[in-house]
N, C-alpha and C positions, 0 to 999 in steps of 0.2 A: 627594736622595728623599725625598718625602715623599706617605706612604699612608697611607688611610683602610681600615682592615679593620671589615669588619660579618657577624655570624653569627647569625640567628634563627630558624634549624631547630630548634631545641630552646627549651625552655619557659628555659633560660640563656640570656642576649642577651649577647652578647659586641661589644662598641664598642672598635677601638682607634686610637691615631695610632702613626705609624713613623715617625723622624724619620733620616735616614742610619743605618740600622740600628740603633736604639736607641726603644725602645718608651717614646713620652713620655707619653701617656695608656691607661687599658688599664678598662672597664667591665665585667665579668664577675660577673653577677648571676641567679639566676634571675627573673623577671617574672612567671612564668604567661601567662594569657592580656590582659597588657595590655599585649603587644609593641607594638600598634599606637599606644599614646599614650604611652608610654616613650619610642619610638627616638630622634623627632628632640631633645626636650629633652637626652636623652644624648650623642648626636651634637654639638648644639652646645655644651654645656659640653665636649667634646672637644678642639674646638678653641679656646675659650678658654683651658683649662688648657695647651696646647700651645704656644700664642702664635702661629697661625698662620690665615687666613683659608681656606676656600674654594678661593678661585681659585689658592693656592699648591700645592695637590696634585699630582702626577705621576701617581698610577694608586690605582684603586676596588677592593679586595679583598672581592668578596661571596661567600657560601657559598648556593649556591644547592641544597642539598639532599644527602640526601634527611632527611626530616623532618616536621616538621608542616609541612602544606599551607598553612594562614596563614599562620604563622608565616614562610615561606619567602619568600612571596608578599609579605609587609608588607618585611623586607630587601632584597629584589632592588629591588621598586617605588623606594625611598630611592635604590638603587646606581643603576641605571636612570637616574630621571629625572637625580641630580649629574651622572652622568657625560657625557650628554648635552648636558646646560646649560656643564658644562665643558669639553666635547671632550677628554674624557681618557680615556684605556682604562680598560676594567672585566674583572678577570680572576676566571672563576668557580672556586670551590673547594668541593671534598668536604667538608661537616659530620663525614663518619667520618673523614677525614685529617685533619680538626681535632683530633677527639676522640683520635685514635692518636697523636698529638703529643706526650703526657703522654710523661714520662720511663718507659724501657723497659730492660732488657738483652738483650731478646728480641723477639720479635713482639708486636704489642697486637691485641688485637682488638675492635674498634671497635663497640658494638652501640648501637642504637636499637629501644624498642619499639613495634614496627610494630601491637601487640595480636592478639588471636584467635590465639596460640600464633607469631606471626610477629616476624620483625626484620629492619631493616635492618643488615647487617655489611658491615664490609670489615675488611681485615688488612693491617694495614702493619708492615714494620720499623722498626729503634732511627732508621735513616735515610730515611724515610717512604716507603720503598721500596714499591711494588704487591706483597704478597704473594698477596691476593684481591682479586678487583675487588669493587667497591659491587655487595651484593645485598639481594634481597626475596627473606627465606628462611624453612622452617621451620627455628624454637630448636634443636629436637629432632635435626636434619637438619648441626648446626655442629658437626664433630669436627676440629678442628686445633690445634695445640699452642699457645700463646699467653696473654700474661695480658688477661683480659675487660676493660673500659673502658669505662663506662657512667653517664651520668645517670640512667638507671633501672636497679631491681634485680634485677641477673644475676648476685649472687654476686661482683662483680668490684670492683673500685678506682672512685673518683671521679676524673673528669677532672681533670689537672694541666695544662693545653693550656701550648702554646708557640706563642702568635702567631707570634715573629719566627723562628721554625724553620719554618715554614709559609712563609712571607712570602720568606725567603730562596731556600726550594726552586722558590719558583713567581713571582720577581721580572722574571724576562727572558721571562717566558710572554708569548703575543701576545695581547692584548687580542680582545674581542668586540665586535660592534659592538652600542650597549647595547639597541638594538630586538630582536636576537636571542640577550638573556641570559633564560635559558627555566631556569625549575625542573629541577630531577633527582629527580624526586617517586620511580622504578624500581617504582612500581604505581598502578592506574588509584585515580582517585578514587571515595567509594562511590557518588557520582551515577551517574558512569560505567560502574561494576559495576553498578548496578540498570538501569540502561538498558540495557546488554550481554543483563542477565537477563530484561528484558522481549522484546528483540529473540529471543534465542533460544527464550524459549516462544510469539514471535508466528508463529515463523518453524516451528512445529512441526506 
């Protein structure tokens, strides 16, 4: 079986090719704001170095959030177009679960900075079983024992993700229709929040 994995939910872009339960290529680097211009050349290189063609893929695994609104859209757009054109399943994956795949002897508390004292948080055990569902919440209210894992500065450790571990957990998941693959933001966009405030003020 041949899989493509895409995670563009944070400033760290991860692209991997998995063939018969082996990672044959992985790109795992911070790219910052250049996600849209970097992703296609990296995916092209992934196919070249793994010596396969896109038409040989069996599934695509795409991280659908939470995280950067723009970054998520970039990765999902690529995944949706490829899955639709190749007529193959696409499997949505949580960005927090990917972060939590970092080796641990207990629970991993995966965090992504959501600004203004809020975080996206998910807690998973060493087998990636959900201990706490992914949430958008105040950091001060997070009070569960475990190892903090984050690309951001939360006095924890940096992620050392295990793509193969994530794939093995989800490889039998039923894929979704590419047109129904939607971002999992967990919160409103700033534009939506402003619109809600305007509506609230207008109704008073």
